[in-house]
Every structure is written in C-alpha cells, then in structure tokens.
TIPA-85935 format. One record per residue (C-alpha): residue number from 1; residue in three letters; x, y, z. Coordinates in steps of 0.2 Angstrom, whole numbers, plus 5000, padded with zeros to 4 digits. Example, Ala and Ser with C-alpha at 12.3 -4.5 7.8 and 13.67 -1.06 7.14 Angstrom:
BEGIN
rodo  numar  xx  yy  zz
1  ALA  5062  4978  5039
2  SER  5068  4995  5036
//
This chain:
BEGIN
rodo  numar  xx  yy  zz
1  UNK  4974  5109  5024
2  UNK  4983  5097  5012
3  UNK  4997  5107  5003
4  UNK  4992  5098  4987
5  UNK  4974  5103  4987
6  UNK  4967  5114  4973
7  UNK  4964  5128  4986
8  UNK  4982  5128  4991
9  UNK  4988  5127  4973
10  UNK  4977  5142  4969
11  UNK  4985  5152  4983
12  UNK  5002  5148  4978
13  UNK  4998  5153  4960
14  UNK  4991  5170  4967
15  UNK  5006  5173  4977
16  UNK  5018  5169  4962
17  UNK  5008  5181  4951
18  UNK  5009  5195  4964
19  UNK  5028  5193  4967
20  UNK  5032  5193  4948
21  UNK  5021  5209  4946
22  UNK  5028  5217  4961
23  UNK  5046  5213  4955
24  UNK  5042  5222  4938
25  UNK  5034  5237  4946
26  UNK  5047  5240  4960
27  UNK  5061  5239  4947
28  UNK  5053  5251  4935
29  UNK  5046  5264  4947
30  UNK  5056  5262  4963
31  UNK  5048  5258  4980
32  UNK  5040  5275  4983
33  UNK  5033  5276  4965
34  UNK  5026  5258  4966
35  UNK  5008  5258  4969
36  UNK  4998  5243  4976
37  UNK  4984  5245  4964
38  UNK  4996  5244  4949
39  UNK  5004  5228  4956
40  UNK  4987  5220  4957
41  UNK  4982  5226  4940
42  UNK  4998  5218  4932
43  UNK  4995  5202  4941
44  UNK  4977  5202  4935
45  UNK  4970  5203  4953
46  UNK  4963  5215  4965
47  UNK  4971  5224  4979
48  UNK  4962  5213  4991
49  UNK  4972  5199  4985
50  UNK  4988  5208  4990
51  UNK  4983  5211  5007
52  UNK  4977  5194  5010
53  UNK  4994  5187  5006
54  UNK  5006  5201  5012
55  UNK  5005  5213  5027
56  UNK  5010  5229  5017
57  UNK  5020  5235  5003
58  UNK  5037  5233  5012
59  UNK  5033  5215  5015
60  UNK  5029  5212  4997
61  UNK  5045  5220  4992
62  UNK  5055  5209  5003
63  UNK  5046  5193  4998
64  UNK  5050  5198  4979
65  UNK  5068  5200  4984
66  UNK  5069  5183  4993
67  UNK  5060  5174  4979
68  UNK  5073  5181  4966
69  UNK  5088  5178  4978
70  UNK  5082  5160  4982
71  UNK  5082  5156  4963
72  UNK  5099  5164  4961
73  UNK  5107  5154  4975
74  UNK  5099  5138  4969
75  UNK  5106  5141  4951
76  UNK  5123  5145  4958
77  UNK  5124  5129  4969
78  UNK  5115  5118  4957
79  UNK  5126  5103  4952
80  UNK  5139  5107  4966
81  UNK  5145  5090  4973
82  UNK  5138  5086  4990
83  UNK  5156  5083  4996
84  UNK  5162  5100  4990
85  UNK  5171  5109  5004
86  UNK  5164  5125  5012
87  UNK  5179  5135  5005
88  UNK  5175  5129  4987
89  UNK  5156  5133  4989
90  UNK  5162  5151  4995
91  UNK  5173  5152  4979
92  UNK  5159  5146  4968
93  UNK  5147  5159  4975
94  UNK  5160  5173  4974
95  UNK  5165  5168  4956
96  UNK  5147  5170  4950
97  UNK  5146  5188  4955
98  UNK  5151  5194  4937
99  UNK  5139  5183  4928
100  UNK  5124  5190  4920
101  UNK  5110  5192  4932
102  UNK  5093  5185  4927
103  UNK  5077  5193  4934
104  UNK  5075  5208  4945
105  UNK  5084  5202  4961
106  UNK  5098  5214  4961
107  UNK  5088  5230  4956
108  UNK  5075  5226  4969
109  UNK  5089  5225  4983
110  UNK  5096  5242  4977
111  UNK  5078  5249  4979
112  UNK  5077  5242  4996
113  UNK  5093  5250  5002
114  UNK  5088  5267  4995
115  UNK  5070  5267  5002
116  UNK  5077  5260  5019
117  UNK  5085  5278  5022
118  UNK  5067  5285  5024
119  UNK  5057  5269  5029
120  UNK  5062  5262  5047
121  UNK  5052  5247  5044
122  UNK  5061  5243  5028
123  UNK  5078  5246  5036
124  UNK  5073  5234  5050
125  UNK  5068  5221  5037
126  UNK  5084  5224  5027
127  UNK  5095  5222  5043
128  UNK  5086  5205  5047
129  UNK  5089  5199  5030
130  UNK  5107  5203  5031
131  UNK  5108  5195  5048
132  UNK  5101  5179  5040
133  UNK  5114  5179  5026
134  UNK  5127  5182  5039
135  UNK  5123  5166  5048
136  UNK  5123  5156  5032
137  UNK  5140  5163  5027
138  UNK  5147  5162  5045
139  UNK  5142  5143  5045
140  UNK  5152  5141  5029
141  UNK  5167  5150  5035
142  UNK  5167  5140  5051
143  UNK  5166  5124  5042
144  UNK  5180  5129  5031
145  UNK  5190  5133  5047
146  UNK  5186  5116  5054
147  UNK  5192  5106  5038
148  UNK  5208  5117  5037
149  UNK  5204  5126  5021
150  UNK  5203  5143  5031
151  UNK  5215  5148  5044
152  UNK  5206  5148  5061
153  UNK  5216  5164  5066
154  UNK  5206  5174  5053
155  UNK  5190  5182  5061
156  UNK  5174  5175  5054
157  UNK  5164  5191  5056
158  UNK  5178  5200  5046
159  UNK  5177  5187  5032
160  UNK  5158  5188  5031
161  UNK  5159  5207  5031
162  UNK  5171  5207  5016
163  UNK  5159  5195  5007
164  UNK  5145  5206  5009
165  UNK  5155  5222  5004
166  UNK  5160  5214  4988
167  UNK  5143  5207  4984
168  UNK  5134  5224  4987
169  UNK  5148  5233  4977
170  UNK  5143  5223  4962
171  UNK  5124  5228  4965
172  UNK  5130  5247  4964
173  UNK  5141  5243  4949
174  UNK  5127  5235  4939
175  UNK  5115  5249  4943
176  UNK  5128  5261  4935
177  UNK  5131  5250  4920
178  UNK  5149  5248  4925
179  UNK  5158  5235  4914
180  UNK  5163  5220  4925
181  UNK  5179  5209  4924
182  UNK  5178  5193  4914
183  UNK  5172  5177  4922
184  UNK  5190  5170  4920
185  UNK  5199  5185  4927
186  UNK  5187  5186  4942
187  UNK  5188  5168  4946
188  UNK  5207  5170  4946
189  UNK  5205  5183  4959
190  UNK  5193  5173  4970
191  UNK  5203  5157  4969
192  UNK  5219  5167  4975
193  UNK  5209  5175  4989
194  UNK  5203  5157  4995
195  UNK  5221  5151  4994
196  UNK  5228  5166  5004
197  UNK  5215  5162  5017
198  UNK  5221  5144  5019
199  UNK  5230  5139  5035
200  UNK  5245  5134  5026
201  UNK  5244  5142  5009
202  UNK  5256  5136  4995
203  UNK  5271  5147  4991
204  UNK  5268  5158  4976
205  UNK  5282  5157  4962
206  UNK  5292  5172  4961
//
C-alpha cells in the first residue's frame, strides 16, 4: 500500500488520536485505572479501533511513551550542528533535563515503572526500552572516546548508567513537584562533568 494513500493517512490519524487520548487517560488515572473504553471514547473511536492498532493496553502505553519521547529528543537536538561532537550532544541532552516538560511523556514513564512491579509484560517492555536507550547512549559515549573528548579508561556502561540514573531521578522529582535548579546552574554542572570526563581535562583554577 502506498504510504501516501488516503487509507494510510486515515490509519495514521486514527493512531495519533488514540495515542493522544491514551496519554491523557494514563496520566490522569494511572495504568491500572485507565480503561480501554475510556481511551476509545476520548479519541472519538471504538475499542475495536484500539485492538486493530495495538496488541493490548501495555502496548498502547509504551507507544504513547515512545511518541512523547521521540518528540522530546527531536526538540532537544533540533538545530544542533551536524558536526557537533558526541560529548557536546550528551551535554545538550543533559542540560535540558531541568527545562519545562511539554506533554505527558515523563508522567507516562513514571506510570510504567509503577505498574511494571505487578505486570511482568510491562516490566519486559520497559527493560527493552531502556536497552534501546542504552545502545544509543553507549554509541555517543564510544564516539566521544574515539574523538578524545571522553577518556577511554572510563567504563561506557558506567557512564550510561549514570546518565539514566540522573534522568530517572528528574522523573521522580517532577512527580513530587520538587523545585529544580535553574537552567544556567544545571548547565554549569553538566559542562563541568563533561570536562572532568575528558582525556586531558584542563586544570581548574585554585
């Protein structure tokens, strides 16, 4: 089927409406309290439309998370020079953690972690998603090692784990309404960490 056909466009529109409605319902009611019928109603569709697009409620939740995350990453990296070093990209991503979050992406991710404690299928999907992010981050770290902006002695997995720990910590802070550092203050910390990870970091003034 031609991707530009009216039928394909209608399917894309149906999927987008379901993902928007699912994001709202999951964020408001949590995974356990979110009903497929309510998601369909908010999207102006039938439950049959959901099951024709997604295997189950868990799959719908993760599609909604991925849609929000993809938009977020695209917004963060938009305008970054094509020649920017991997270490600079990592710094850019890290520095955006304190900026206001648009949409439901972070609250959906928190719901997934909470529900995964009781839902093995969700736990498996969540681990797969983290593994995918691990590979992307590890590639950036290895590229930074290759161009000399990160010391090759440092363990790639340890750096990736640190990145995830910081990012997930911000998810928890936001869920509690905790006040976050200013963008300027946080960028200063991130830049210092990137400098410290360099193969030959410049000497700091006393």
